C-alpha positions as CSV (number, residue, x, y, z in Angstrom):
1,X,0.0,0.0,0.0
2,X,1.3,3.5,-0.7
3,X,2.2,5.8,2.1
4,X,0.4,8.7,0.5
5,X,-2.5,9.1,-1.8
6,X,-1.9,9.6,-5.6
7,X,-1.9,13.0,-7.1
8,X,-5.2,14.1,-8.3
9,X,-7.0,17.4,-8.9
10,X,-9.5,16.7,-6.1
11,X,-7.0,15.3,-3.5
12,X,-4.7,17.6,-1.5
13,X,-2.4,17.0,1.4
14,X,-3.6,18.3,4.8
15,X,-1.8,18.8,8.1
16,X,0.1,16.0,9.8
17,X,-0.4,13.5,7.0
18,X,-4.1,14.0,6.6
19,X,-5.7,14.3,3.1
20,X,-8.3,16.7,2.0
21,X,-10.8,15.7,-0.7
22,X,-12.6,18.4,-2.6
23,X,-16.2,17.3,-3.4
24,X,-19.2,18.8,-5.3
25,X,-22.4,17.0,-4.2
26,X,-25.6,16.6,-6.1
27,X,-28.3,15.4,-3.6
28,X,-31.5,13.5,-4.3
29,X,-29.9,11.3,-7.0
30,X,-31.4,7.9,-7.8
31,X,-28.1,6.2,-6.7
32,X,-24.9,7.3,-4.9
33,X,-21.9,7.4,-7.2
34,X,-19.0,9.5,-8.4
35,X,-19.6,11.3,-11.7
36,X,-16.2,12.5,-12.8
37,X,-14.6,15.9,-12.0
38,X,-16.6,19.1,-11.6
39,X,-15.8,22.6,-12.8
40,X,-12.6,24.2,-13.9
41,X,-9.2,23.9,-12.2
42,X,-8.7,26.8,-9.8
43,X,-5.5,28.8,-9.3
44,X,-4.2,26.1,-6.8
45,X,-4.8,23.4,-9.4
46,X,-7.8,22.0,-7.5
47,X,-11.0,20.6,-9.0
48,X,-13.8,18.8,-7.2
49,X,-15.0,15.2,-7.5
50,X,-18.7,15.3,-8.4
51,X,-20.6,12.9,-6.2
52,X,-24.3,12.2,-6.8
53,X,-25.9,11.3,-3.4
54,X,-29.0,9.2,-2.9
55,X,-29.9,11.4,0.1
56,X,-31.8,14.6,0.6
57,X,-30.0,17.8,1.7
58,X,-32.0,17.9,4.9
59,X,-30.8,17.6,8.5
60,X,-27.3,16.6,7.5
61,X,-28.5,13.4,5.7
62,X,-26.5,14.2,2.6
63,X,-23.3,14.9,4.6
64,X,-23.7,11.6,6.5
65,X,-24.3,9.8,3.3
66,X,-21.2,11.3,1.7
67,X,-18.9,10.4,4.7
68,X,-20.3,6.8,4.7
69,X,-19.9,6.4,1.0
70,X,-16.4,7.8,0.9
71,X,-15.3,5.5,3.8
72,X,-16.8,2.5,2.0
73,X,-15.2,3.4,-1.3
74,X,-11.8,3.9,0.3
75,X,-12.2,0.8,2.5
76,X,-11.4,2.7,5.7
77,X,-13.3,3.0,9.0
78,X,-16.0,5.7,9.0
79,X,-14.4,7.4,12.0
80,X,-11.4,8.1,9.7
81,X,-13.5,10.3,7.3
82,X,-15.0,13.7,8.5
83,X,-16.5,16.8,7.1
84,X,-14.0,19.7,7.2
85,X,-15.8,22.5,5.3
86,X,-19.1,23.0,3.5
87,X,-21.6,21.4,5.8
88,X,-24.4,23.5,4.3
89,X,-23.0,23.9,0.8
90,X,-22.8,21.6,-2.2
91,X,-19.0,22.3,-2.4
92,X,-17.4,20.3,0.5
93,X,-14.0,19.5,1.9
94,X,-13.7,16.1,3.5
95,X,-10.7,15.0,5.5
96,X,-9.2,11.5,5.7
97,X,-7.2,10.9,8.8
98,X,-3.4,10.3,8.5
99,X,-3.8,6.8,10.0
100,X,-6.3,5.8,7.2
101,X,-4.4,7.4,4.3
102,X,-1.9,4.6,3.8
103,X,-4.6,1.9,3.9
104,X,-7.1,3.6,1.7
105,X,-8.1,2.1,-1.6
106,X,-7.5,5.2,-3.8
107,X,-7.7,3.4,-7.1
108,X,-11.5,2.9,-7.0
109,X,-12.1,6.6,-6.3
110,X,-9.7,7.7,-8.9
111,X,-11.2,5.4,-11.5
112,X,-14.6,7.0,-10.8
113,X,-13.2,10.5,-11.2
114,X,-11.9,9.6,-14.6
115,X,-15.3,8.5,-15.9
């Protein structure tokens, strides 16, 4: 397993080995899945992974669904994935703990970003 995640427009290093994922969510989708990259690259070279969520944007349900889906896709414990910014926005930053970064299955997420 790699010690750090691969380079990608939606993955950025955080503090102390954490990783920040930039996500654009689309709630109320028929099924939860990644749908490629969203938007243009900004001045820091960041884009967002577009994730369609089968959850409504009500009472934090979409945020919970996003964290659960990311943890499942990466194959890490749910406690290793948390919302960092954007709890009430469609543009979100999600942090993956340093302990989980080395064990995460990045390939599945990257493959979905490429679709």
